[in-house]
PAVEXNU-32716 format. One record per residue (C-alpha): x, y, z. Coordinates in steps of 0.5 Angstrom, whole numbers, plus 500, padded with zeros to 3 digits. Each point is the difference from the previous one (the first is absolute). Example, Ala and Ser with C-alpha at 12.3 -4.5 7.8 and 13.67 -1.06 7.14 Angstrom:
(pt (525 491 516));
(pt (502 507 498));
This chain:
(pt (500 500 500));
(pt (503 507 498));
(pt (500 505 505));
(pt (498 506 496));
(pt (502 505 506));
(pt (508 499 498));
(pt (499 501 492));
(pt (502 508 502));
(pt (507 497 503));
(pt (501 496 493));
(pt (498 506 496));
(pt (505 504 504));
(pt (505 495 498));
(pt (499 500 493));
(pt (499 507 499));
(pt (507 501 503));
(pt (503 495 495));
(pt (497 504 494));
(pt (504 506 503));
(pt (506 496 499));
(pt (505 502 494));
(pt (502 494 496));
(pt (506 501 495));
(pt (496 495 495));
(pt (496 504 495));
(pt (493 499 499));
(pt (498 498 508));
(pt (493 503 501));
(pt (497 503 506));
(pt (497 494 505));
(pt (492 502 500));
(pt (500 498 508));
(pt (493 501 501));
(pt (497 495 495));
(pt (506 496 502));
(pt (502 499 493));
(pt (506 496 499));
(pt (501 499 493));
(pt (500 504 494));
(pt (501 498 493));
(pt (504 506 498));
(pt (505 498 505));
(pt (507 498 497));
(pt (503 494 502));
(pt (505 502 505));
(pt (494 504 504));
(pt (496 494 500));
(pt (505 496 503));
(pt (502 505 505));
(pt (493 501 502));
(pt (499 493 500));
(pt (506 499 505));
(pt (497 506 505));
(pt (493 497 500));
(pt (503 493 502));
(pt (504 503 505));
(pt (494 503 503));
(pt (495 495 499));
(pt (501 497 507));
(pt (499 507 503));
(pt (494 501 496));
(pt (497 493 502));
(pt (501 502 507));
(pt (497 506 500));
(pt (494 497 496));
(pt (499 494 505));
(pt (502 502 507));
(pt (495 504 501));
(pt (495 495 499));
(pt (503 495 504));
(pt (500 505 506));
(pt (493 502 499));
(pt (497 492 500));
(pt (505 498 506));
(pt (496 500 506));
(pt (502 498 507));
(pt (496 497 506));
(pt (500 503 507));
(pt (498 495 505));
(pt (496 503 506));
(pt (497 497 506));
(pt (495 502 506));
(pt (494 498 504));
(pt (493 502 500));
(pt (496 502 505));
(pt (493 499 496));
(pt (499 498 493));
(pt (498 508 498));
(pt (507 501 502));
(pt (503 496 495));
(pt (496 502 495));
(pt (502 507 501));
(pt (507 499 500));
(pt (499 496 493));
(pt (497 506 497));
(pt (506 504 502));
(pt (505 495 497));
(pt (496 501 494));
(pt (500 507 500));
(pt (508 499 501));
(pt (501 495 494));
(pt (496 505 495));
(pt (505 505 502));
(pt (506 495 500));
(pt (498 495 494));
(pt (507 498 500));
(pt (499 497 508));
(pt (496 494 501));
(pt (498 500 508));
(pt (499 493 502));
(pt (496 501 507));
(pt (499 494 505));
(pt (496 500 506));
(pt (503 496 506));
(pt (495 500 506));
(pt (502 495 504));
(pt (507 501 504));
(pt (502 505 496));
(pt (506 502 503));
(pt (502 493 501));
(pt (499 499 492));
(pt (504 506 499));
(pt (506 499 504));
(pt (501 493 498));
(pt (500 502 492));
(pt (505 505 502));
(pt (504 495 503));
(pt (499 496 494));
(pt (501 506 495));
(pt (493 499 497));
(pt (497 506 504));
(pt (496 505 495));
(pt (503 506 498));
(pt (495 505 504));
(pt (496 498 506));
(pt (496 502 506));
(pt (504 501 506));
(pt (497 502 507));
(pt (503 505 504));
(pt (500 495 505));
(pt (505 495 496));
(pt (504 506 497));
(pt (506 500 505));
(pt (502 493 499));
(pt (500 500 493));
(pt (504 506 500));
(pt (505 497 504));
(pt (501 494 496));
(pt (501 504 494));
(pt (495 497 495));
(pt (497 507 498));
(pt (502 504 495));
(pt (501 508 502));
(pt (496 504 496));
(pt (504 507 501));
(pt (503 499 494));
(pt (494 499 496));
(pt (496 506 503));
(pt (500 507 496));
(pt (498 507 502));
(pt (493 499 496));
(pt (498 494 504));
(pt (500 505 506));
(pt (501 495 506));
(pt (499 506 505));
(pt (493 499 498));
(pt (499 493 505));
(pt (498 501 507));
(pt (507 500 504));
(pt (498 495 505));
(pt (498 495 494));
(pt (506 501 496));
(pt (505 499 506));
(pt (497 493 502));
(pt (504 498 493));
(pt (506 504 501));
(pt (507 498 503));
(pt (506 503 501));
(pt (497 506 495));
(pt (499 495 495));
(pt (493 499 497));
(pt (498 492 499));
(pt (492 501 499));
(pt (495 505 498));
(pt (494 500 504));
(pt (494 498 496));
(pt (494 502 505));
(pt (499 500 508));
(pt (494 498 504));
(pt (499 503 507));
(pt (496 498 506));
(pt (494 504 502));
(pt (494 499 504));
(pt (493 497 497));
(pt (494 501 504));
(pt (493 498 498));
(pt (495 506 500));
(pt (494 496 502));
(pt (503 497 506));
(pt (502 507 502));
(pt (493 503 499));
(pt (497 494 504));
(pt (505 502 506));
(pt (499 507 500));
(pt (507 502 497));
(pt (500 506 496));
(pt (508 500 498));
(pt (506 495 499));
(pt (505 500 506));
(pt (506 504 500));
(pt (504 497 506));
(pt (501 493 502));
(pt (497 501 506));
(pt (493 502 496));
(pt (501 494 496));
(pt (500 496 506));
(pt (494 503 503));
(pt (496 499 493));
(pt (502 493 499));
(pt (497 498 507));
(pt (493 504 498));
(pt (501 497 493));
(pt (500 493 503));
(pt (493 497 499));
(pt (496 493 502));
(pt (495 502 495));
(pt (495 494 501));
(pt (502 500 507));
(pt (502 492 500));
(pt (506 502 504));
(pt (505 500 494));
(pt (503 506 497));
(pt (497 501 493));
(pt (504 507 499));
(pt (507 502 503));
(pt (502 507 500));
(pt (507 498 497));
(pt (503 495 495));
(pt (508 499 502));
(pt (505 496 496));
(pt (505 498 506));
(pt (507 500 495));
(pt (506 505 500));
(pt (498 502 493));
(pt (494 504 503));
(pt (503 501 507));
(pt (507 503 499));
(pt (497 508 500));
(pt (497 498 507));
(pt (506 497 503));
(pt (504 507 498));
(pt (495 504 503));
(pt (503 501 507));
(pt (507 499 497));
(pt (501 493 499));
(pt (504 497 494));
(pt (501 493 497));
(pt (507 500 499));
(pt (507 504 502));
(pt (505 503 496));
(pt (504 493 500));
(pt (494 497 497));
(pt (498 496 506));
(pt (493 499 502));
(pt (498 505 505));
(pt (492 500 501));
(pt (500 497 507));
(pt (499 507 504));
(pt (495 503 504));
(pt (500 506 495));
(pt (498 495 494));
(pt (495 496 505));
(pt (496 506 502));
(pt (498 501 492));
(pt (498 492 500));
(pt (496 500 506));
(pt (495 505 497));
(pt (498 494 496));
(pt (501 495 505));
(pt (495 503 505));
(pt (495 502 495));
(pt (500 493 498));
(pt (500 496 507));
(pt (497 505 505));
(pt (495 504 496));
(pt (499 494 495));
(pt (498 506 495));
(pt (505 497 494));
(pt (500 494 496));
(pt (504 496 496));
(pt (498 497 493));
(pt (500 493 502));
(pt (495 502 506));
(pt (494 503 495));
(pt (501 495 495));
(pt (504 504 495));
(pt (507 499 497));
(pt (502 507 500));
(pt (499 507 503));
(pt (497 502 493));
(pt (495 494 501));
(pt (498 502 507));
(pt (499 507 498));
(pt (496 499 494));
(pt (496 495 503));
(pt (498 504 506));
(pt (503 496 505));
(pt (504 506 503));
(pt (498 507 500));
(pt (507 503 499));
(pt (506 497 497));
(pt (507 503 498));
(pt (501 498 493));
(pt (504 502 493));
(pt (497 503 494));
(pt (499 493 497));
(pt (493 500 504));
(pt (497 505 496));
(pt (499 496 493));
(pt (498 494 504));
(pt (495 503 503));
(pt (497 504 494));
(pt (500 493 496));
(pt (497 496 505));
(pt (497 504 506));
(pt (498 506 496));
(pt (494 501 505));
(pt (505 501 506));
(pt (500 507 503));
(pt (507 502 502));
(pt (505 505 501));
(pt (508 501 501));
(pt (504 504 505));
(pt (507 500 502));
(pt (502 495 505));
(pt (499 503 507));
(pt (506 503 503));
(pt (504 496 506));
(pt (504 504 505));
(pt (498 507 496));
(pt (504 497 494));
(pt (497 499 493));
(pt (502 493 498));
(pt (498 495 495));
(pt (503 494 495));
(pt (502 501 493));
(pt (502 494 495));
(pt (503 502 494));
(pt (503 495 494));
(pt (505 502 495));
(pt (502 498 493));
(pt (507 497 500));
(pt (505 498 495));
(pt (503 493 500));
(pt (508 501 500));
(pt (501 495 495));
(pt (494 502 496));
(pt (501 498 492));
(pt (498 507 497));
(pt (501 505 505));
(pt (499 506 496));
(pt (493 497 498));
(pt (499 498 507));
(pt (501 508 502));
(pt (495 502 495));
(pt (495 496 503));
(pt (501 502 507));
(pt (501 507 498));
(pt (493 500 497));
(pt (496 496 505));
(pt (503 505 506));
(pt (500 506 495));
(pt (494 505 500));
(pt (496 498 495));
(pt (501 492 501));
(pt (499 502 508));
(pt (494 504 499));
(pt (496 494 495));
(pt (502 495 506));
(pt (498 505 506));
(pt (493 501 497));
(pt (498 493 502));
(pt (500 503 507));
(pt (503 493 503));
(pt (506 504 503));
(pt (502 507 499));
(pt (506 503 495));
(pt (506 501 503));
(pt (502 506 496));
(pt (497 507 503));
(pt (498 503 494));
(pt (496 494 498));
(pt (497 500 507));
(pt (498 507 499));
(pt (497 499 493));
(pt (495 494 502));
(pt (498 505 506));
(pt (500 494 505));
(pt (501 505 505));
(pt (493 503 499));
(pt (496 494 500));
(pt (496 498 506));
(pt (502 493 500));
(pt (507 501 498));
(pt (503 506 503));
(pt (502 497 507));
(pt (504 495 496));
(pt (504 506 497));
(pt (501 503 507));
(pt (503 494 502));
(pt (506 500 496));
(pt (503 507 504));
(pt (501 496 506));
(pt (499 492 499));
(pt (505 495 502));
(pt (502 496 494));
(pt (500 492 501));
(pt (508 500 500));
(pt (506 500 504));
(pt (506 495 498));
(pt (501 494 497));
(pt (499 496 507));
(pt (493 503 500));
(pt (497 493 497));
(pt (503 496 506));
(pt (497 506 505));
(pt (493 499 497));
(pt (500 493 500));
(pt (502 499 507));
(pt (496 507 503));
(pt (493 497 496));
(pt (501 493 504));
(pt (501 503 507));
(pt (495 506 499));
(pt (494 495 498));
(pt (501 496 507));
(pt (500 507 504));
(pt (494 502 496));
(pt (496 494 502));
(pt (503 500 507));
(pt (504 494 500));
(pt (506 504 503));
(pt (501 508 502));
(pt (502 504 494));
(pt (507 502 504));
(pt (502 492 500));
(pt (497 499 493));
(pt (505 506 497));
(pt (506 498 504));
(pt (499 493 497));
(pt (499 503 493));
(pt (506 504 501));
(pt (505 495 502));
(pt (498 495 495));
(pt (500 505 494));
(pt (507 502 503));
(pt (503 493 500));
(pt (498 499 493));
(pt (503 507 498));
(pt (506 498 503));
(pt (500 493 496));
(pt (499 503 493));
(pt (503 507 500));
(pt (506 499 505));
(pt (498 506 504));
(pt (501 499 508));
(pt (493 500 502));
(pt (499 495 505));
(pt (501 504 506));
(pt (494 504 499));
């Protein structure tokens, strides 16, 4: 196939030939525009000389007329892996990918959804050099992969036009280490307080709670045995007894998860003060419930099904209610303050590049589109999570939406679900012991001490840190 865009180059070559003065008489000018290489008026020496020149230029001509075509036809494949929280999320991402492929016809995106044991699959593939070129990475897991040097730093790909300063700093920093950027956050999901407006009216509550003390009082009033059979039909608050939800409460009185060395350090009086708020509400007031106690599988199910009047949940709950529980009259507000301080949890996920990606330039094109202003806006319109770029967040007017404004405010003071590469160890041991304290099987102090000791033993064994004395 001829690449006609290169004919002007060929024409310039023959125009230059026509300007050469040959000693042989009768050599006529070469008509370059028509690429006329033969003229019956040429004398024999002229014909021979031109023939030799043409033969010498023939490889160049072939190259100029064919290389463009091969480049145009050649495509590369970029493998992308992630998970989905709902079918609508997957469909939305596919639409954005189709938009990208339409703008970049030379790049084919092969998308794979991994919903079961996602990080175990990714880690195994990274070890076996079979990982995708681009993949989702939760901030929770980012420090470990960055430390193991399996992610491509993105700084050299980022241009001023990409406008990296547009990202929320707290989100971008979750994927930064030693002043290098290893991932670009695609979105974020803060927690807010959802409340059932019908139940509030029945309890003569005219406004949502703004402090945790108010929330505790509200929970008691909203805990109701409707049919008077001696069993609670609606609890005031739905809870999830796990560190991923309680971390900000642990911090409210000055507690922390780990020290500067990286050892677990949460078995303190300061940490316990925040956690006791949940323990007391569950055990003493009996105004809070776990999903399993009301026949639900999650906090989402508890609230949408009317089993609890309030729940601290993320933006994923809104489309779930709109789709399956459209008659539910609900509202959202910021999580009530604890110890006079605002607080919530923030979950964020980035697109990262495999350091051994086969097509890094194409992989970056995909990442830059998905996290660029246009691609992110297309993605964020679905309302599943909030855009990590401040300009896109402003364009979509989420801060003016009655149901979504509380989420936007949370990014100003929330705690990102991340510490260091030892967080998975700390998280597992905390959860194992905290649930037993919640159920009254042991005191909170005893549970936290056991969790910390076990976590530090495992950290010492796996990282070489000397944490056993903690």
